[in-house]
C-alpha positions in Angstrom: 33.0 -49.0 -36.7 31.7 -46.0 -38.6 28.5 -46.1 -36.5 30.6 -45.8 -33.4 32.5 -42.8 -34.8 29.2 -41.1 -35.7 27.9 -41.7 -32.2 31.0 -40.3 -30.6 30.9 -37.2 -32.9 27.2 -36.7 -32.0 28.0 -36.9 -28.3 30.8 -34.4 -28.7 28.6 -32.0 -30.6 25.9 -32.2 -28.0 28.4 -31.5 -25.2 29.8 -28.5 -27.2 26.3 -27.1 -27.9 25.2 -27.5 -24.2 28.4 -25.6 -23.2 28.0 -23.0 -26.0 24.3 -22.2 -25.9 22.7 -20.7 -22.9 19.2 -19.3 -22.4 18.9 -16.1 -20.3 15.4 -15.2 -19.1 13.8 -11.8 -19.5 14.3 -11.0 -15.8 18.0 -12.1 -15.8 21.3 -10.9 -17.2 24.4 -13.0 -17.8 27.8 -11.8 -16.8 30.3 -13.3 -19.2 33.9 -14.1 -18.3 36.5 -15.0 -21.0 39.5 -16.8 -19.5 38.7 -15.1 -16.2 38.2 -11.6 -17.7 34.9 -9.9 -17.5 33.7 -9.1 -21.1 30.2 -7.7 -20.5 26.6 -8.6 -19.9 24.4 -10.6 -22.2 20.8 -11.4 -22.5 17.9 -11.8 -22.4 17.4 -14.6 -24.9 19.8 -17.1 -26.5 23.4 -16.5 -25.7 26.4 -18.1 -27.5 29.5 -18.8 -25.5 32.9 -20.1 -26.7 33.0 -23.6 -25.2 35.6 -24.0 -22.4 36.8 -20.4 -23.0 33.9 -18.4 -21.7 31.6 -18.9 -18.8 28.5 -17.0 -17.6 27.0 -16.1 -14.3 23.3 -15.3 -14.2 22.0 -12.4 -12.1 18.3 -12.1 -11.2 17.0 -8.5 -11.6 13.6 -9.1 -9.8 12.8 -7.6 -6.4 14.1 -9.8 -3.6 12.2 -10.0 -0.4 14.3 -10.9 2.6 13.6 -11.2 6.4 16.1 -9.5 8.7 16.5 -11.7 11.8 15.4 -10.4 15.1 18.0 -8.1 16.6 18.3 -7.4 20.4 18.8 -3.7 20.7 19.0 -1.1 23.5 17.2 2.2 22.9 18.4 5.6 24.0 16.2 5.4 27.1 17.9 2.1 28.1 15.1 -0.3 27.2 16.1 -3.7 25.7 13.9 -4.7 22.8 13.9 -7.3 20.0 13.2 -5.9 16.6 12.9 -7.7 13.2 12.3 -6.3 9.8 11.8 -7.1 6.1 13.8 -5.6 3.3 13.0 -5.2 -0.4 15.8 -4.7 -2.9 16.9 -5.5 -6.4 19.9 -5.5 -8.7 20.1 -2.4 -10.9 23.7 -3.0 -12.1 24.5 -6.7 -12.6 28.2 -6.1 -13.4 28.8 -4.4 -10.0 26.7 -7.1 -8.2 29.0 -9.7 -9.7 32.4 -8.0 -9.6 32.3 -5.9 -6.4 30.8 -8.2 -3.8 31.0 -12.0 -3.3 27.4 -12.6 -2.3 25.3 -9.5 -2.6 22.2 -11.1 -1.0 24.1 -12.1 2.2 26.0 -8.8 2.2 22.7 -6.9 2.0 21.2 -9.0 4.8 24.1 -8.4 7.2 24.2 -4.7 6.4 20.5 -4.4 7.1 20.8 -6.2 10.4 23.7 -4.0 11.5 21.9 -0.8 10.4 18.7 -1.9 12.2 20.6 -2.2 15.5 22.3 1.1 15.1 19.2 3.0 14.2 17.1 1.5 17.0 20.0 2.3 19.4 19.7 6.0 18.4 16.0 6.1 19.0 13.8 6.2 22.1 11.1 3.7 22.8 8.2 6.1 22.2 9.6 7.0 18.8 10.1 3.3 18.0 6.5 2.5 18.7 4.7 5.7 17.5 6.8 6.8 14.6 7.8 3.6 12.9 7.6 5.1 9.4 10.4 7.5 10.2 12.5 4.6 11.5 11.8 2.6 8.3 12.8 5.6 6.1 16.1 6.1 8.0 17.1 2.4 7.8 16.2 2.3 4.1 18.3 5.4 3.4 21.4 4.0 5.3 21.2 0.6 3.7 20.7 1.9 0.2 23.7 4.2 0.6 25.8 1.2 1.7 24.7 -1.1 -1.1 24.8 1.5 -3.9 28.5 0.6 -4.9 27.3 -3.0 -5.3 24.7 -2.1 -7.8 21.9 -2.8 -5.3 18.8 -0.6 -4.9 17.0 -0.9 -1.6 13.4 0.1 -2.3 11.8 -0.4 1.1 12.5 -1.5 4.7 9.6 -2.3 7.1 10.0 -3.0 10.8 7.6 -6.0 11.4 7.6 -6.5 15.2 8.9 -4.9 18.3 9.1 -7.3 21.3 9.2 -5.6 24.7 10.2 -7.1 28.1 7.4 -8.3 30.3 8.2 -5.7 32.9 7.9 -2.9 30.3 4.6 -4.4 29.0 3.1 -4.3 32.5 4.3 -0.7 33.0 2.8 0.4 29.7 -0.5 -1.3 30.6 -0.6 0.4 33.9 0.2 3.7 32.2 -2.6 3.2 29.7 -5.1 2.3 32.4 -4.1 5.5 34.4 -4.6 7.6 31.2 -8.1 6.1 30.7 -9.0 6.8 34.3 -7.8 10.4 33.9 -9.9 10.9 30.7 -13.0 9.4 32.4 -12.6 11.8 35.4 -12.1 14.8 33.0 -15.2 13.9 31.1 -17.2 13.4 34.3 -16.0 16.8 35.6 -16.9 18.5 32.3 -20.4 16.9 32.5 -20.9 18.2 36.1 -19.8 21.6 35.1 -22.2 21.8 32.2 -25.0 20.5 34.3 -24.3 23.1 37.0 -24.2 25.8 34.4 -27.6 24.7 33.0 -29.1 24.6 36.5 -27.8 28.1 37.2 -29.5 29.4 34.0 -32.7 27.6 34.9 -32.7 29.2 38.4 -32.2 32.6 36.9 -35.2 32.1 34.6 -37.4 30.7 37.5 -36.4 33.7 39.7 -37.8 36.1 37.1 -41.0 34.1 36.5 -42.7 33.0 39.8 -45.3 31.1 37.8 -42.6 28.9 36.4 -41.7 27.8 39.9 -45.3 26.9 40.6 -45.5 24.8 37.5 -42.3 23.1 38.5 -43.8 22.2 41.9 -46.8 20.7 40.2 -44.7 18.6 37.8 -42.7 17.3 40.8 -46.0 16.4 42.6 -47.1 14.5 39.5 -43.8 12.6 39.3 -43.9 11.6 43.0 -47.5 10.5 42.7 -46.7 7.8 40.2 -44.3 6.1 42.7 -45.5 3.6 45.4 -45.1 5.6 48.6 -47.5 5.6 51.5 -46.8 9.1 52.8 -45.5 12.1 50.8 -44.3 15.2 52.6 -43.9 18.0 50.1 -43.3 21.7 51.0 -46.0 23.8 49.5 -45.1 27.4 48.9 -47.5 30.0 50.1 -47.4 31.8 46.8 -49.1 28.8 45.2 -52.2 29.0 47.5 -52.3 32.8 48.1 -54.9 33.3 45.3 -57.2 30.8 46.9 -56.8 32.3 50.4 -57.6 35.8 49.1 -60.9 34.5 47.6 -62.0 32.9 50.9 -61.2 35.9 53.1 -64.1 38.4 53.9 -64.1 41.6 51.9 -63.3 44.8 53.9 -66.0 47.3 54.0 
């Protein structure tokens, strides 16, 4: 009979110890309630509780990474887009996170989704695509301001993907192609202008040096001679053969 009593006492002691001793990790804090009244934060380490009188809720202080579901939004220029994001936040005040909001993770997620729709609705499509960093900063500022009373610090918000309608994708592709054609034409026109400018300068130099024109004719003849052509008709300037004609003419007495 005494053995049974000792066994019962051992079981009761184990139950009391399991209810009284709790371990709080380094990255956690324990919010302790005594008969329903908040009495403070404890941890990290070994925490002693009054069995059946006190209870503890653990709060994780590490950074939480959470996906914001894709939201269908309408931009200021009336374009329907789907935008999703990722949010990084952590608990900086465990007491407020426990006392002032029922589920701080769910509340932060819903606030981030609502803010994402509002901020995208106040932006144009070009700003959404080209200046995403400004959009991220604005969302982070608004969400952080809303979660501050809950003891939550939002450190970063990143828009992951912007899904456009098919009609808008085709329109943007056509616009990009037209822009590339425009740049190609501009580059070609600039090349023609530079070539014409160089030719004009070359013509001025040749006009002042007749011997340069004769050398150019000889270079052209050399280039044509390398090609396979049966007959070559090439205008020969009289200035080129004038020295030979003057040598063959009889001298005047």
